[in-house]
DODRENKE-838132 format. One record per residue: residue number from 1; residue in one letter; x, y, z of N, C-alpha, C in turn. Coordinates in nm, 4 decimals. Atoms other than C-alpha are relative to their C-alpha. Example, Ala and Ser with C-alpha at 12.3 -4.5 7.8 and 13.67 -1.06 7.14 Angstrom:
n 1 | res A | n_px 0.0890 | n_py -0.1190 | n_pz 0.0000 | ca_px 1.2300 | ca_py -0.4500 | ca_pz 0.7800 | c_px 0.0900 | c_py 0.1200 | c_pz 0.0000
n 2 | res S | n_px -0.0820 | n_py -0.1190 | n_pz -0.0060 | ca_px 1.3670 | ca_py -0.1060 | ca_pz 0.7140 | c_px -0.0770 | c_py 0.1090 | c_pz 0.0730
END
This chain:
n 1 | res R | n_px -0.0094 | n_py 0.1114 | n_pz 0.0931 | ca_px -1.0040 | ca_py 2.1493 | ca_pz -2.8632 | c_px 0.0289 | c_py -0.1273 | c_pz 0.0770
n 2 | res E | n_px -0.0190 | n_py 0.1287 | n_pz -0.0652 | ca_px -1.0338 | ca_py 1.7920 | ca_pz -2.7442 | c_px 0.1023 | c_py -0.0845 | c_pz -0.0756
n 3 | res H | n_px -0.0966 | n_py 0.0923 | n_pz 0.0579 | ca_px -0.7538 | ca_py 1.5451 | ca_pz -2.8020 | c_px -0.0455 | c_py -0.1425 | c_pz 0.0289
n 4 | res S | n_px 0.0345 | n_py 0.1398 | n_pz -0.0235 | ca_px -0.7796 | ca_py 1.1684 | ca_pz -2.8226 | c_px 0.0693 | c_py -0.0499 | c_pz 0.1266
n 5 | res I | n_px -0.0612 | n_py 0.0621 | n_pz -0.1176 | ca_px -0.7044 | ca_py 0.9495 | ca_pz -2.5237 | c_px 0.1433 | c_py -0.0405 | c_pz -0.0320
n 6 | res E | n_px -0.1343 | n_py 0.0442 | n_pz 0.0393 | ca_px -0.4050 | ca_py 0.8128 | ca_pz -2.7154 | c_px 0.0989 | c_py 0.1169 | c_pz -0.0010
n 7 | res S | n_px -0.0927 | n_py -0.1133 | n_pz 0.0027 | ca_px -0.2576 | ca_py 1.1600 | ca_pz -2.7631 | c_px 0.0336 | c_py 0.0463 | c_pz 0.1416
n 8 | res Y | n_px -0.0288 | n_py -0.0318 | n_pz -0.1402 | ca_px -0.2930 | ca_py 1.2340 | ca_pz -2.3907 | c_px 0.0942 | c_py -0.1049 | c_pz 0.0604
n 9 | res Q | n_px -0.0878 | n_py 0.1052 | n_pz -0.0517 | ca_px -0.1332 | ca_py 0.8962 | ca_pz -2.3109 | c_px 0.1425 | c_py 0.0179 | c_pz -0.0512
n 10 | res H | n_px -0.1332 | n_py -0.0235 | n_pz 0.0572 | ca_px 0.1542 | ca_py 0.9753 | ca_pz -2.5446 | c_px 0.0687 | c_py 0.1158 | c_pz 0.0728
n 11 | res A | n_px -0.0561 | n_py -0.1151 | n_pz -0.0719 | ca_px 0.2055 | ca_py 1.3143 | ca_pz -2.3784 | c_px 0.0402 | c_py -0.0390 | c_pz 0.1418
n 12 | res A | n_px -0.0307 | n_py 0.0429 | n_pz -0.1367 | ca_px 0.1900 | ca_py 1.1573 | ca_pz -2.0311 | c_px 0.1271 | c_py -0.0835 | c_pz 0.0030
n 13 | res Q | n_px -0.1191 | n_py 0.0848 | n_pz 0.0051 | ca_px 0.4516 | ca_py 0.8991 | ca_pz -2.1312 | c_px 0.1260 | c_py 0.0835 | c_pz -0.0195
n 14 | res I | n_px -0.1156 | n_py -0.0886 | n_pz 0.0215 | ca_px 0.6851 | ca_py 1.1697 | ca_pz -2.2588 | c_px 0.0346 | c_py 0.0726 | c_pz 0.1297
n 15 | res Y | n_px -0.0255 | n_py -0.0702 | n_pz -0.1268 | ca_px 0.6441 | ca_py 1.3684 | ca_pz -1.9359 | c_px 0.0622 | c_py -0.0939 | c_pz 0.1033
n 16 | res L | n_px -0.0574 | n_py 0.0969 | n_pz -0.0939 | ca_px 0.7159 | ca_py 1.0542 | ca_pz -1.7318 | c_px 0.1442 | c_py -0.0329 | c_pz -0.0375
n 17 | res D | n_px -0.1344 | n_py 0.0345 | n_pz 0.0472 | ca_px 1.0193 | ca_py 0.9690 | ca_pz -1.9467 | c_px 0.1030 | c_py 0.1089 | c_pz 0.0303
n 18 | res I | n_px -0.0943 | n_py -0.1104 | n_pz -0.0250 | ca_px 1.1731 | ca_py 1.3143 | ca_pz -1.8974 | c_px -0.0145 | c_py 0.0570 | c_pz 0.1413
n 19 | res N | n_px 0.0140 | n_py -0.0336 | n_pz -0.1421 | ca_px 1.0679 | ca_py 1.3322 | ca_pz -1.5307 | c_px -0.0658 | c_py 0.1362 | c_pz 0.0245
n 20 | res K | n_px 0.0791 | n_py -0.1215 | n_pz -0.0216 | ca_px 0.8307 | ca_py 1.6293 | ca_pz -1.5708 | c_px -0.1290 | c_py -0.0433 | c_pz 0.0696
n 21 | res L | n_px 0.1075 | n_py 0.0639 | n_pz -0.0743 | ca_px 0.6077 | ca_py 1.4994 | ca_pz -1.2967 | c_px -0.1247 | c_py 0.0867 | c_pz 0.0142
n 22 | res Q | n_px 0.1184 | n_py -0.0874 | n_pz -0.0099 | ca_px 0.3801 | ca_py 1.8043 | ca_pz -1.2600 | c_px -0.0824 | c_py -0.0069 | c_pz -0.1280
n 23 | res D | n_px 0.0703 | n_py 0.0086 | n_pz 0.1280 | ca_px 0.2953 | ca_py 1.7957 | ca_pz -1.6301 | c_px -0.0614 | c_py -0.1389 | c_pz -0.0193
n 24 | res A | n_px 0.0531 | n_py 0.1367 | n_pz 0.0089 | ca_px 0.2523 | ca_py 1.4177 | ca_pz -1.6151 | c_px -0.1269 | c_py -0.0112 | c_pz 0.0843
n 25 | res K | n_px 0.1159 | n_py 0.0064 | n_pz -0.0901 | ca_px 0.0121 | ca_py 1.4560 | ca_pz -1.3206 | c_px -0.1210 | c_py 0.0683 | c_pz -0.0623
n 26 | res K | n_px 0.1117 | n_py -0.0716 | n_pz 0.0644 | ca_px -0.2028 | ca_py 1.7145 | ca_pz -1.5042 | c_px -0.0589 | c_py -0.0827 | c_pz -0.1136
n 27 | res T | n_px 0.0453 | n_py 0.0797 | n_pz 0.1139 | ca_px -0.2195 | ca_py 1.4934 | ca_pz -1.8119 | c_px -0.0699 | c_py -0.1267 | c_pz 0.0475
n 28 | res L | n_px 0.0625 | n_py 0.1212 | n_pz -0.0544 | ca_px -0.2970 | ca_py 1.1813 | ca_pz -1.6084 | c_px -0.1355 | c_py 0.0311 | c_pz 0.0639
n 29 | res D | n_px 0.1289 | n_py -0.0404 | n_pz -0.0568 | ca_px -0.5730 | ca_py 1.3679 | ca_pz -1.4227 | c_px -0.1049 | c_py 0.0120 | c_pz -0.1102
n 30 | res K | n_px 0.0908 | n_py -0.0131 | n_pz 0.1142 | ca_px -0.7294 | ca_py 1.4515 | ca_pz -1.7596 | c_px -0.0377 | c_py -0.1387 | c_pz -0.0533
n 31 | res L | n_px 0.0261 | n_py 0.1357 | n_pz 0.0483 | ca_px -0.6953 | ca_py 1.0881 | ca_pz -1.8724 | c_px -0.0956 | c_py -0.0760 | c_pz 0.0919
n 32 | res I | n_px 0.0870 | n_py 0.0670 | n_pz -0.0971 | ca_px -0.8588 | ca_py 0.9575 | ca_pz -1.5537 | c_px -0.1416 | c_py 0.0563 | c_pz -0.0104
n 33 | res Q | n_px 0.1311 | n_py -0.0632 | n_pz 0.0178 | ca_px -1.1398 | ca_py 1.2069 | ca_pz -1.6062 | c_px -0.0692 | c_py -0.0553 | c_pz -0.1254
n 34 | res L | n_px 0.0562 | n_py 0.0513 | n_pz 0.1253 | ca_px -1.1889 | ca_py 1.0808 | ca_pz -1.9634 | c_px -0.0413 | c_py -0.1464 | c_pz 0.0098
n 35 | res N | n_px 0.0299 | n_py 0.1429 | n_pz -0.0133 | ca_px -1.1750 | ca_py 0.7097 | ca_pz -1.8760 | c_px 0.0772 | c_py -0.0559 | c_pz 0.1195
n 36 | res P | n_px -0.0694 | n_py 0.0463 | n_pz -0.1208 | ca_px -1.0937 | ca_py 0.5974 | ca_pz -1.5206 | c_px 0.0350 | c_py -0.1487 | c_pz -0.0016
n 37 | res N | n_px -0.0252 | n_py 0.1445 | n_pz 0.0062 | ca_px -1.0814 | ca_py 0.2318 | ca_pz -1.6288 | c_px 0.0836 | c_py -0.0417 | c_pz -0.1199
n 38 | res N | n_px -0.0868 | n_py 0.0334 | n_pz 0.1118 | ca_px -0.8282 | ca_py 0.2463 | ca_pz -1.9098 | c_px 0.1269 | c_py -0.0648 | c_pz 0.0566
n 39 | res P | n_px -0.1156 | n_py 0.0699 | n_pz -0.0575 | ca_px -0.5586 | ca_py -0.0149 | ca_pz -1.8294 | c_px 0.1337 | c_py 0.0705 | c_pz -0.0241
n 40 | res F | n_px -0.1283 | n_py -0.0649 | n_pz 0.0277 | ca_px -0.2773 | ca_py 0.1754 | ca_pz -2.0014 | c_px 0.0145 | c_py 0.1287 | c_pz 0.0814
n 41 | res T | n_px -0.0039 | n_py -0.1206 | n_pz -0.0835 | ca_px -0.3686 | ca_py 0.4994 | ca_pz -1.8213 | c_px 0.0319 | c_py -0.0370 | c_pz 0.1442
n 42 | res L | n_px -0.0285 | n_py 0.0437 | n_pz -0.1375 | ca_px -0.3685 | ca_py 0.3109 | ca_pz -1.4901 | c_px 0.1456 | c_py -0.0432 | c_pz 0.0149
n 43 | res L | n_px -0.1421 | n_py 0.0362 | n_pz -0.0013 | ca_px -0.0269 | ca_py 0.1674 | ca_pz -1.5752 | c_px 0.0855 | c_py 0.1261 | c_pz 0.0091
n 44 | res Q | n_px -0.0751 | n_py -0.1259 | n_pz -0.0035 | ca_px 0.0996 | ca_py 0.5197 | ca_pz -1.6428 | c_px -0.0132 | c_py 0.0680 | c_pz 0.1366
n 45 | res L | n_px 0.0213 | n_py -0.0579 | n_pz -0.1330 | ca_px -0.0555 | ca_py 0.6410 | ca_pz -1.3158 | c_px 0.0892 | c_py -0.0693 | c_pz 0.1026
n 46 | res S | n_px -0.0866 | n_py 0.0728 | n_pz -0.0943 | ca_px 0.1325 | ca_py 0.3679 | ca_pz -1.1288 | c_px 0.1457 | c_py 0.0419 | c_pz -0.0163
n 47 | res K | n_px -0.1385 | n_py -0.0456 | n_pz 0.0226 | ca_px 0.4583 | ca_py 0.4807 | ca_pz -1.2920 | c_px 0.0209 | c_py 0.1390 | c_pz 0.0582
n 48 | res Y | n_px -0.0074 | n_py -0.1345 | n_pz -0.0580 | ca_px 0.3863 | ca_py 0.8404 | ca_pz -1.1926 | c_px 0.0136 | c_py -0.0102 | c_pz 0.1528
n 49 | res L | n_px -0.0051 | n_py 0.0152 | n_pz -0.1455 | ca_px 0.3206 | ca_py 0.7324 | ca_pz -0.8321 | c_px 0.1354 | c_py -0.0529 | c_pz 0.0452
n 50 | res D | n_px -0.1315 | n_py 0.0547 | n_pz -0.0331 | ca_px 0.6435 | ca_py 0.5305 | ca_pz -0.8278 | c_px 0.1072 | c_py 0.1087 | c_pz -0.0093
n 51 | res L | n_px -0.1000 | n_py -0.1059 | n_pz 0.0185 | ca_px 0.8489 | ca_py 0.8211 | ca_pz -0.9651 | c_px -0.0134 | c_py 0.1109 | c_pz 0.1041
n 52 | res S | n_px 0.0213 | n_py -0.1071 | n_pz -0.0974 | ca_px 0.6913 | ca_py 1.0656 | ca_pz -0.7201 | c_px 0.0173 | c_py -0.0489 | c_pz 0.1438
n 53 | res G | n_px -0.0256 | n_py 0.0543 | n_pz -0.1330 | ca_px 0.7633 | ca_py 0.8321 | ca_pz -0.4271 | c_px -0.1261 | c_py -0.0320 | c_pz 0.0790
n 54 | res N | n_px 0.1276 | n_py 0.0280 | n_pz -0.0662 | ca_px 0.3957 | ca_py 0.7783 | ca_pz -0.3458 | c_px -0.0458 | c_py -0.1403 | c_pz -0.0383
n 55 | res R | n_px 0.0206 | n_py 0.1388 | n_pz 0.0419 | ca_px 0.3867 | ca_py 0.3994 | ca_pz -0.3610 | c_px -0.1168 | c_py -0.0691 | c_pz 0.0705
n 56 | res K | n_px 0.1052 | n_py 0.0579 | n_pz -0.0839 | ca_px 0.0895 | ca_py 0.3476 | ca_pz -0.1287 | c_px -0.1017 | c_py -0.0830 | c_pz -0.0783
n 57 | res N | n_px 0.1082 | n_py 0.0676 | n_pz 0.0718 | ca_px -0.1711 | ca_py 0.2472 | ca_pz -0.3899 | c_px 0.0432 | c_py -0.0656 | c_pz -0.1309
n 58 | res I | n_px -0.0479 | n_py 0.0502 | n_pz 0.1287 | ca_px 0.0490 | ca_py 0.1204 | ca_pz -0.6718 | c_px -0.0497 | c_py -0.1418 | c_pz -0.0295
n 59 | res L | n_px 0.0414 | n_py 0.1383 | n_pz 0.0250 | ca_px -0.0317 | ca_py -0.2498 | ca_pz -0.6312 | c_px -0.1488 | c_py -0.0090 | c_pz -0.0309
n 60 | res E | n_px 0.1452 | n_py -0.0018 | n_pz 0.0245 | ca_px -0.4050 | ca_py -0.1815 | ca_pz -0.6136 | c_px -0.0293 | c_py 0.0493 | c_pz -0.1422
n 61 | res I | n_px 0.0197 | n_py -0.0570 | n_pz 0.1339 | ca_px -0.3868 | ca_py 0.0305 | ca_pz -0.9310 | c_px 0.0473 | c_py -0.0974 | c_pz -0.1080
n 62 | res L | n_px -0.0516 | n_py 0.0959 | n_pz 0.0983 | ca_px -0.1717 | ca_py -0.2241 | ca_pz -1.1166 | c_px -0.0880 | c_py -0.1243 | c_pz -0.0108
n 63 | res N | n_px 0.0895 | n_py 0.1166 | n_pz 0.0033 | ca_px -0.3976 | ca_py -0.5134 | ca_pz -1.0179 | c_px -0.1291 | c_py 0.0339 | c_pz -0.0736
n 64 | res K | n_px 0.1203 | n_py -0.0450 | n_pz 0.0710 | ca_px -0.6991 | ca_py -0.3161 | ca_pz -1.1393 | c_px 0.0285 | c_py 0.0072 | c_pz -0.1503
n 65 | res A | n_px -0.0381 | n_py -0.0111 | n_pz 0.1420 | ca_px -0.5180 | ca_py -0.2401 | ca_pz -1.4674 | c_px 0.0109 | c_py -0.1382 | c_pz -0.0627
n 66 | res Y | n_px -0.0189 | n_py 0.1363 | n_pz 0.0509 | ca_px -0.4278 | ca_py -0.6078 | ca_pz -1.5088 | c_px -0.1353 | c_py -0.0676 | c_pz -0.0244
n 67 | res L | n_px 0.1313 | n_py 0.0637 | n_pz 0.0126 | ca_px -0.7835 | ca_py -0.7303 | ca_pz -1.4480 | c_px -0.0834 | c_py 0.0643 | c_pz -0.1100
n 68 | res L | n_px 0.0747 | n_py -0.0693 | n_pz 0.1049 | ca_px -0.9389 | ca_py -0.4633 | ca_pz -1.6718 | c_px 0.0529 | c_py -0.0369 | c_pz -0.1381
n 69 | res N | n_px -0.0594 | n_py 0.0330 | n_pz 0.1292 | ca_px -0.6945 | ca_py -0.5388 | ca_pz -1.9515 | c_px -0.0313 | c_py -0.1443 | c_pz -0.0389
n 70 | res K | n_px 0.0280 | n_py 0.1416 | n_pz 0.0240 | ca_px -0.7465 | ca_py -0.9128 | ca_pz -1.9164 | c_px -0.1460 | c_py -0.0200 | c_pz -0.0447
n 71 | res A | n_px 0.1423 | n_py 0.0115 | n_pz 0.0312 | ca_px -1.1263 | ca_py -0.8667 | ca_pz -1.9334 | c_px -0.0388 | c_py 0.0745 | c_pz -0.1283
n 72 | res S | n_px 0.0299 | n_py -0.0826 | n_pz 0.1168 | ca_px -1.1061 | ca_py -0.6247 | ca_pz -2.2260 | c_px -0.0079 | c_py -0.0844 | c_pz -0.1264
n 73 | res K | n_px 0.0127 | n_py 0.0711 | n_pz 0.1278 | ca_px -1.2122 | ca_py -0.7378 | ca_pz -2.5714 | c_px 0.1266 | c_py 0.0145 | c_pz -0.0843
n 74 | res T | n_px -0.1213 | n_py -0.0218 | n_pz 0.0791 | ca_px -0.8961 | ca_py -0.5876 | ca_pz -2.7205 | c_px 0.1202 | c_py -0.0678 | c_pz 0.0633
n 75 | res N | n_px -0.1084 | n_py 0.0638 | n_pz -0.0756 | ca_px -0.6597 | ca_py -0.7190 | ca_pz -2.4478 | c_px 0.1346 | c_py 0.0136 | c_pz -0.0709
n 76 | res E | n_px -0.1275 | n_py -0.0311 | n_pz 0.0657 | ca_px -0.3486 | ca_py -0.5535 | ca_pz -2.5858 | c_px 0.1152 | c_py -0.0738 | c_pz 0.0690
n 77 | res Q | n_px -0.1108 | n_py 0.0792 | n_pz -0.0556 | ca_px -0.0533 | ca_py -0.7931 | ca_pz -2.5366 | c_px 0.1119 | c_py 0.0873 | c_pz 0.0573
n 78 | res Y | n_px -0.1098 | n_py -0.0838 | n_pz -0.0493 | ca_px 0.2030 | ca_py -0.5131 | ca_pz -2.5004 | c_px -0.0383 | c_py 0.0682 | c_pz 0.1310
n 79 | res V | n_px 0.0459 | n_py -0.0602 | n_pz -0.1256 | ca_px -0.0101 | ca_py -0.3528 | ca_pz -2.2271 | c_px 0.0043 | c_py -0.1054 | c_pz 0.1107
n 80 | res T | n_px -0.0041 | n_py 0.1088 | n_pz -0.0982 | ca_px -0.0486 | ca_py -0.6864 | ca_pz -2.0488 | c_px 0.1431 | c_py -0.0243 | c_pz 0.0464
n 81 | res K | n_px -0.1410 | n_py 0.0234 | n_pz -0.0349 | ca_px 0.3287 | ca_py -0.7414 | ca_pz -2.0619 | c_px 0.0553 | c_py 0.1133 | c_pz 0.0861
n 82 | res A | n_px -0.0499 | n_py -0.1156 | n_pz -0.0767 | ca_px 0.4010 | ca_py -0.3886 | ca_pz -1.9343 | c_px -0.0579 | c_py 0.0008 | c_pz 0.1411
n 83 | res I | n_px 0.0625 | n_py 0.0061 | n_pz -0.1326 | ca_px 0.1528 | ca_py -0.4276 | ca_pz -1.6483 | c_px 0.0644 | c_py -0.1108 | c_pz 0.0826
n 84 | res L | n_px -0.0634 | n_py 0.1104 | n_pz -0.0721 | ca_px 0.3009 | ca_py -0.7661 | ca_pz -1.5535 | c_px 0.1428 | c_py 0.0352 | c_pz 0.0420
n 85 | res E | n_px -0.1360 | n_py -0.0434 | n_pz -0.0364 | ca_px 0.6555 | ca_py -0.6221 | ca_pz -1.5632 | c_px -0.0043 | c_py 0.0916 | c_pz 0.1212
n 86 | res S | n_px 0.0126 | n_py -0.0919 | n_pz -0.1136 | ca_px 0.5437 | ca_py -0.3450 | ca_pz -1.3286 | c_px -0.0407 | c_py -0.0745 | c_pz 0.1265
n 87 | res L | n_px 0.0406 | n_py 0.0790 | n_pz -0.1170 | ca_px 0.3698 | ca_py -0.5925 | ca_pz -1.0976 | c_px 0.1171 | c_py -0.0798 | c_pz 0.0561
n 88 | res I | n_px -0.1191 | n_py 0.0735 | n_pz -0.0442 | ca_px 0.6882 | ca_py -0.8010 | ca_pz -1.0842 | c_px 0.0945 | c_py 0.0939 | c_pz 0.0747
n 89 | res N | n_px -0.0960 | n_py -0.0943 | n_pz -0.0583 | ca_px 0.9101 | ca_py -0.4990 | ca_pz -1.0135 | c_px -0.0479 | c_py 0.0582 | c_pz 0.1322
n 90 | res V | n_px 0.0518 | n_py -0.0624 | n_pz -0.1220 | ca_px 0.6848 | ca_py -0.3347 | ca_pz -0.7549 | c_px -0.0078 | c_py -0.1018 | c_pz 0.1130
n 91 | res N | n_px 0.0060 | n_py 0.1022 | n_pz -0.1046 | ca_px 0.6214 | ca_py -0.6586 | ca_pz -0.5675 | c_px 0.1391 | c_py -0.0351 | c_pz 0.0505
n 92 | res F | n_px -0.1374 | n_py 0.0298 | n_pz -0.0402 | ca_px 0.9935 | ca_py -0.7319 | ca_pz -0.5677 | c_px 0.0559 | c_py 0.1114 | c_pz 0.0890
n 93 | res K | n_px -0.0471 | n_py -0.1151 | n_pz -0.0798 | ca_px 1.0751 | ca_py -0.3784 | ca_pz -0.4407 | c_px -0.0608 | c_py -0.0004 | c_pz 0.1392
n 94 | res L | n_px 0.0692 | n_py 0.0002 | n_pz -0.1285 | ca_px 0.8191 | ca_py -0.4228 | ca_pz -0.1632 | c_px 0.0276 | c_py -0.1252 | c_pz 0.0820
n 95 | res G | n_px -0.0355 | n_py 0.1217 | n_pz -0.0719 | ca_px 0.9633 | ca_py -0.7608 | ca_pz -0.0650 | c_px -0.1031 | c_py -0.1109 | c_pz -0.0122
n 96 | res N | n_px 0.1021 | n_py 0.1032 | n_pz 0.0236 | ca_px 0.6628 | ca_py -0.9586 | ca_pz -0.1900 | c_px 0.0511 | c_py -0.0980 | c_pz -0.1057
n 97 | res V | n_px -0.0689 | n_py 0.0880 | n_pz 0.0940 | ca_px 0.8787 | ca_py -1.2254 | ca_pz -0.3505 | c_px -0.0947 | c_py -0.1023 | c_pz -0.0630
n 98 | res E | n_px 0.0927 | n_py 0.1002 | n_pz 0.0541 | ca_px 0.6015 | ca_py -1.4846 | ca_pz -0.3877 | c_px -0.0928 | c_py 0.0612 | c_pz -0.1048
n 99 | res A | n_px 0.0866 | n_py -0.0681 | n_pz 0.0971 | ca_px 0.3725 | ca_py -1.2354 | ca_pz -0.5633 | c_px 0.0792 | c_py 0.0321 | c_pz -0.1263
n 100 | res A | n_px -0.0852 | n_py -0.0298 | n_pz 0.1160 | ca_px 0.6602 | ca_py -1.1301 | ca_pz -0.7887 | c_px 0.0198 | c_py -0.1263 | c_pz -0.0835
n 101 | res R | n_px -0.0158 | n_py 0.1280 | n_pz 0.0709 | ca_px 0.7185 | ca_py -1.4973 | ca_pz -0.8773 | c_px -0.1262 | c_py -0.0381 | c_pz -0.0768
n 102 | res K | n_px 0.1280 | n_py 0.0328 | n_pz 0.0628 | ca_px 0.3488 | ca_py -1.5473 | ca_pz -0.9524 | c_px -0.0163 | c_py 0.0799 | c_pz -0.1302
n 103 | res Y | n_px 0.0145 | n_py -0.0832 | n_pz 0.1193 | ca_px 0.3452 | ca_py -1.2535 | ca_pz -1.1953 | c_px 0.1086 | c_py -0.0302 | c_pz -0.1031
n 104 | res F | n_px -0.1050 | n_py 0.0391 | n_pz 0.0939 | ca_px 0.6760 | ca_py -1.3630 | ca_pz -1.3449 | c_px -0.0436 | c_py -0.1243 | c_pz -0.0783
n 105 | res G | n_px 0.0508 | n_py 0.1195 | n_pz 0.0672 | ca_px 0.5162 | ca_py -1.6994 | ca_pz -1.4224 | c_px -0.1001 | c_py 0.0354 | c_pz -0.1088
n 106 | res K | n_px 0.0981 | n_py -0.0456 | n_pz 0.0995 | ca_px 0.2290 | ca_py -1.5243 | ca_pz -1.6008 | c_px 0.0700 | c_py 0.0696 | c_pz -0.1159
n 107 | res F | n_px -0.0756 | n_py -0.0721 | n_pz 0.1023 | ca_px 0.4771 | ca_py -1.3025 | ca_pz -1.7862 | c_px 0.0738 | c_py -0.0981 | c_pz -0.0898
n 108 | res A | n_px -0.0751 | n_py 0.1004 | n_pz 0.0776 | ca_px 0.6893 | ca_py -1.5993 | ca_pz -1.8947 | c_px -0.0942 | c_py -0.0785 | c_pz -0.0910
n 109 | res L | n_px 0.0986 | n_py 0.0738 | n_pz 0.0790 | ca_px 0.3818 | ca_py -1.7877 | ca_pz -2.0121 | c_px -0.0480 | c_py 0.0850 | c_pz -0.1196
n 110 | res L | n_px 0.0435 | n_py -0.0908 | n_pz 0.1056 | ca_px 0.2655 | ca_py -1.4852 | ca_pz -2.2118 | c_px 0.1053 | c_py 0.0109 | c_pz -0.1091
n 111 | res N | n_px -0.1089 | n_py -0.0108 | n_pz 0.0970 | ca_px 0.6067 | ca_py -1.4560 | ca_pz -2.3776 | c_px 0.0189 | c_py -0.1304 | c_pz -0.0762
n 112 | res F | n_px -0.0121 | n_py 0.1305 | n_pz 0.0651 | ca_px 0.6086 | ca_py -1.8279 | ca_pz -2.4534 | c_px -0.1077 | c_py -0.0165 | c_pz -0.1064
n 113 | res I | n_px 0.1141 | n_py 0.0137 | n_pz 0.0910 | ca_px 0.2663 | ca_py -1.8111 | ca_pz -2.6197 | c_px 0.0123 | c_py 0.0937 | c_pz -0.1196
n 114 | res S | n_px -0.0021 | n_py -0.0994 | n_pz 0.1089 | ca_px 0.3261 | ca_py -1.4945 | ca_pz -2.8230 | c_px 0.1235 | c_py -0.0066 | c_pz -0.0858
END
């Protein structure tokens, strides 16, 4: 039986929230197979990578998620905000203060507009 992308995303989020990383990985693999360019799935993948300590490609994945979401016709504001928060946090953790500031400016502007 096939489930919707949203139901897989919900399951992945629960697994991430309770730190069941193996189950999160299986669910995220299925989500990537279903739609490798879903911004929210990419955001979840970046959270999984952060929790598992594999931070090598996080910025690349988050930037892709941000650009895809920005270009999307639906452009979900809550997804944009979550991606920007992650970009701020990851850049700050990696010592990329200027990049963190840049994304903070975008985040602040988004919050001012909405």
